[in-house]
LOGU-785540 format. One line per field, with one value per residue (C-alpha): x, y, z; residue in one letter. Coordinates in steps of 0.2 Angstrom, whole numbers, plus 5000, padded with zeros to 4 digits. Layout:
<atoms>
u (X ...)
v (Y ...)
w (Z ...)
type (A ...)
</atoms>
This chain:
<atoms>
u (4961 4980 4984 4997 4983 4971 4984 4988 4969 4967 4982 4974 4958 4969 4978 4962 4955 4971 4969 4951 4956 4970 4957 4944 4957 4963 4946 4941 4957 4956 4938 4940 4958 4957 4938 4937 4921 4919 4924 4939 4944 4943 4953 4967 4967 4969 4983 4992 4991 4995 5009 5004 5010 4994 4992 4982 4964 4968 4985 4988 4991 5004 4992 4986 5004 5009 4994 4998 5016 5009 4997 5010 5021 5007 5001 5019 5019 5001 5001 5017 5011 4995 5004 5016 5003 4991 5005 5011 4993 4991 5007 5005 4987 4994 5009 4997 4985 4999 5007 4990 4988 5006 5003 4986 4994 5008 4994 4985 5002 5003 4986 4986 4970 4960 4943 4942 4925 4922 4910 4905 4886 4872 4878 4896 4894 4884 4897 4910 4901 4898 4917 4922 4911 4919 4937 4941 4954 4946 4950 4937 4940 4930 4932 4918 4927 4911 4911 4930 4926 4913 4927 4939 4925 4922 4941 4940 4956 4953 4960 4955 4952 4942 4942 4941 4960 4972 4984 4970 4966 4984 4985 4971 4981 4970 4984 4985 4966 4955 4939 4932 4915 4909 4895 4894 4877 4880 4879 4891 4904 4902 4904 4920 4928 4924 4932 4948 4949 4947 4961 4973 4969 4963 4959 4950 4932 4922 4905 4896 4880 4867 4852 4845 4842 4848 4865 4866 4873 4885 4893 4895 4902 4914 4921 4910 4908 4892 4880 4868 4852 4847 4830 4825 4832 4822 4806 4808 4811 4795 4785 4792 4787 4769 4770 4781 4783 4788 4803 4809 4808 4819 4831 4832 4837 4852 4868 4881 4895 4904 4913 4901 4884 4887 4875 4881 4899 4907 4922 4935 4936 4955 4952 4943 4954 4969 4961 4974 4962 4944 4931 4912 4901 4897 4916 4918 4904 4903 4886 4892 4909 4903 4884 4884 4873 4879 4866 4875 4890 4899 4908 4926 4917 4907 4890 4879 4870 4857 4855 4869 4868 4879 4889 4894 4913 4922 4934 4948 4944 4926 4917 4903 4890 4886 4872 4872 4870 4884 4893 4893 4900 4913 4917 4919 4931 4941 4942 4948 4958 4947 4951)
v (5006 5008 5018 5004 4991 5001 5003 4984 4980 4990 4981 4964 4969 4974 4958 4948 4958 4954 4936 4936 4944 4931 4917 4924 4927 4909 4902 4912 4908 4889 4890 4899 4893 4875 4873 4866 4865 4878 4865 4859 4877 4882 4866 4870 4888 4883 4870 4882 4896 4886 4876 4859 4849 4839 4833 4842 4837 4834 4837 4855 4861 4874 4889 4882 4880 4898 4904 4893 4899 4917 4913 4905 4921 4932 4921 4920 4939 4941 4926 4930 4948 4942 4929 4942 4956 4944 4937 4954 4959 4944 4947 4965 4963 4951 4962 4978 4968 4962 4979 4986 4973 4976 4995 4992 4981 4993 5006 4994 4991 5009 5010 5011 5012 5009 4999 4982 4978 4959 4957 4969 4965 4977 4981 4981 4993 5005 5005 5008 5023 5030 5028 5036 5051 5053 5051 5036 5023 5006 4990 4977 4958 4950 4932 4934 4938 4946 4958 4962 4970 4982 4986 4991 5002 5010 5012 5004 4996 4977 4960 4945 4930 4921 4930 4914 4912 4921 4926 4936 4945 4949 4955 4967 4973 4966 4968 4987 4991 5000 4993 4977 4976 4958 4960 4942 4935 4919 4920 4905 4914 4930 4920 4912 4928 4937 4924 4924 4943 4944 4931 4941 4958 4959 4978 4980 4986 4972 4976 4961 4958 4945 4938 4928 4935 4918 4923 4939 4931 4919 4933 4944 4929 4926 4944 4956 4973 4977 4965 4973 4965 4974 4966 4971 4989 4990 4984 4996 5010 5007 5005 5021 5030 5026 5030 5045 5050 5068 5063 5050 5062 5074 5060 5054 5072 5072 5068 5060 5058 5068 5085 5098 5092 5084 5087 5076 5074 5063 5071 5064 5076 5076 5086 5099 5103 5097 5084 5086 5099 5091 5103 5102 5104 5122 5126 5122 5133 5125 5133 5150 5147 5136 5136 5117 5108 5094 5080 5065 5059 5043 5039 5031 5014 5015 5020 5033 5048 5057 5076 5077 5090 5106 5102 5084 5082 5077 5064 5057 5044 5049 5057 5070 5070 5087 5092 5107 5114 5109 5126 5125 5107 5113 5127 5115 5104 5119 5127 5111 5104 5088 5077)
w (4916 4914 4898 4893 4894 4884 4870 4871 4870 4854 4847 4852 4842 4827 4828 4828 4814 4804 4807 4802 4785 4782 4786 4774 4761 4762 4762 4747 4738 4740 4735 4719 4714 4719 4718 4736 4746 4760 4773 4764 4760 4778 4783 4771 4777 4795 4793 4781 4794 4809 4799 4807 4792 4788 4770 4757 4754 4736 4727 4723 4705 4702 4704 4720 4726 4722 4732 4747 4747 4747 4761 4772 4770 4775 4789 4797 4799 4805 4816 4824 4827 4835 4846 4852 4855 4864 4875 4880 4884 4896 4904 4906 4913 4926 4931 4932 4944 4954 4955 4961 4974 4981 4981 4990 5003 5006 5009 5021 5030 5034 5043 5062 5072 5057 5055 5047 5039 5036 5021 5008 5007 5011 5029 5025 5011 5021 5035 5022 5015 5032 5037 5020 5024 5040 5033 5043 5037 5034 5025 5018 5019 5005 4997 4984 4967 4960 4975 4972 4956 4965 4978 4964 4956 4973 4976 4993 5001 5002 5006 4996 5006 5020 5036 5046 5042 5053 5039 5031 5047 5049 5031 5035 5050 5064 5077 5073 5071 5083 5077 5068 5060 5056 5043 5036 5032 5042 5061 5063 5052 5062 5078 5072 5065 5081 5092 5081 5081 5100 5102 5090 5097 5115 5115 5098 5098 5089 5082 5074 5064 5069 5060 5075 5092 5099 5092 5102 5119 5109 5100 5116 5124 5110 5112 5103 5111 5102 5092 5080 5074 5058 5057 5074 5072 5056 5064 5079 5068 5058 5074 5081 5065 5070 5088 5088 5069 5073 5084 5072 5057 5068 5072 5054 5049 5061 5053 5063 5050 5038 5039 5033 5039 5056 5070 5084 5090 5103 5111 5124 5138 5136 5120 5129 5144 5155 5166 5180 5187 5185 5178 5176 5161 5168 5169 5150 5145 5128 5125 5125 5117 5102 5103 5105 5119 5129 5128 5135 5145 5144 5160 5161 5165 5149 5157 5148 5156 5146 5148 5162 5175 5173 5189 5183 5184 5168 5174 5163 5150 5149 5134 5131 5117 5110 5098 5087 5069 5057 5058 5077 5077 5065 5076 5091 5081 5075 5092 5101 5086 5086 5072)
type (M N P L L I L L K K K V Y T A I F L L L I V V T F G V L G F R M I S N Y S W I D A L Y M T V I T I T T V G F G E V V P L D N Q S K I F T I F L I L I S I V V V G Y A I S I I T E Y I L S K N N V D E L K Q K K M Q K L I D S F K N H I I I C G Y G R N G K Q A A R K L A A H K R S F V V I E R D K D V I E R L K F D N V P Y V I G N A N E D E I L L Q A G V D R A S C F I S A L P S D A D N L F V V L S T R Q M N K N I N I I S R A S Q E S S Y E K L K F A G A N N V I L P D K I G G D H M A S L V V V P G L M E F L D N L S I V G K S D I N I E E V A V E K L Y N T K E I K T I K D L D L R R K T G C T V I G Y K T D K G E Y I V N P E A N L K L V P N S K I I V L G R P E Q I E G L N S Q Y N I D)
</atoms>
């Protein structure tokens, strides 16, 4: 919390404590001096402190009048102090929150080729963790105010609002983003958001969550590049642990994100050599230079080839997938200046 707000919060507690002392002092005074009942004593104390001008319960004698004058003088100072401190705290809290939101929006406006995550539930939060580990810039769109507090705690850039609204998508920078992850719990909401996003950015890579298999084709038709069915993936994974447990244990131990423990990397061929003169995997000789092994190839048309031949030509706009120990992957990234 802001140091100014912490200081003001302490002053608010002090002001409330002083008010309670004044009220207690007034109640006990009217009780003992004027012989009022507890309710009447509290009533007289409240109307005296607040100066509302109501009449006394019973006419006051001289002793009671002197006490009332003394109580009014004390309460004017204490109540005035309490009102000023509480008002300052409320205004300062609003100003600090507003300034934080403006600062965050300024940060989001500076993002380019970033990732937008729609929804910060189980899937959205996991995606955010993976992207943060990989040092990728991302923004979360969330409308649940309870979740907003979690975003603040996790120090995640966010936009408050409904992703169904174009203004919110633009606020998150959908026109400048490279990827959009729609992780809403409702397939209908995901469908609408995917459709809106595709209309606003024709080139963005859209990944959507789906609960029902029947939603798969609809989301693809709406413009999603990939549709993920978490329940299906979870079931397949559990079955694979029965059928090929050793293989699954090996795959689970592979890390594909992060900087220090990454095992698999996808690299654009343009990062590896000047594509004006086409080279093959053999020509690159990555195994000897870095220790990494090429285990896959993505063609310029988006097709994947597993365990490609050494004489495969690496054409522009294609990518290779390499496997290696963390230090080998790090060496590859350093040698070819791969971000």
